[in-house]
C-alpha positions, 0 to 999 in steps of 0.5 A: 801848089800854094793851096796845098802849102796853106792847107799844110800850114793850117793843119800844122797850126791846128795840130800844135793847138790841139797838142798844147790843149792836151798838155795843159789838160794833162798838167791840170790833172797832175796838179789836181792829183797833187792836191789829193796827195796833200790831203791824203798825207794830212789824213795819214798823219792824223791816224797815229794820233787818233790811234794813240787817243783810242788805245788807252780806252780800247785794249780789247779792240787792239786788232782794229787799231793794228789793222788801221796802222797796217793799212795806213802804212800800205797806203803810203806806197800804194799804186792803187790808191783808191782801194787802199784808201777805202780800207783806211776809211773803213778802219777809221769808221771802226775806230769811231764806232769803238769810241761810241762805246767809251763815254770818257773817250767821246768827251776827251778834248784831244779826241774831239779835236782830232775828230774835228780835224779829221772831218775837216781833212775829209772835207778838203779831200772831198773838194780836192777829189772833185777838182781832180775828177773834173780835171780828169773828165775834161782831159779824158774828153779831149783824149777821146773826142775827134779831132784831139784823139788823133793827136792824143793817139800819136803822142801817147796821151791815155785816159786817166782814172777817176778817183773814188774813195769812201770817207770816214765821215760819211754816214748812212742816212737814218731810216725814218719811220712815219707813224 
C-alpha cells in the first residue's frame, strides 16, 4: 500500500514538472511572437514613408504603390500573417525595383535613409523570426514527445506553426560565368 502511495506521489510530481515545462515553453513562444510583432509594426510604419518618397518620381507605377498600401492594411489585421507579409515583401521589392529606374530617387537622402532603416528592420525581423522558430521547435518537441505528449494532450497543448516570410532585402545570388 505504501508503495502505491509513493508511486502515485512520484507520478503526480512528474506530471506537475512536465506541465510546468510545457507552460514555460508556450510562454517563450508567445514572448518570441511579440518580438516579431514589434518588428512587423516597425516595418509597416516605414511603408507609408517609402511610398511617399517614391510617389513623386513614379506617377505611372501608381498601381504598385496602391497594392503595397492595400497589402499593408490587410497585414495589420491578418490571421495568416506569413502569407500576407510575403505579399508586403514582394510589394517592397517592386518599389525598390521602381527606384532603380530613377537615379534622382536613388540619390535622394531621405529615400536612402528609409532604405537603410528598412534593411535594419528586416534584419531585426529575421533575428526575431529565428528566435520565434527556435522557441516553436522546442515547444513542439515537448508537445510531440513522450512523456510530455500525454500531459500536453490532457491540457490541450497543440503544436505551433513556424513563421516563414520572404524579406524585401533578400536578393537572388547573381549568376557567375567563368570564362
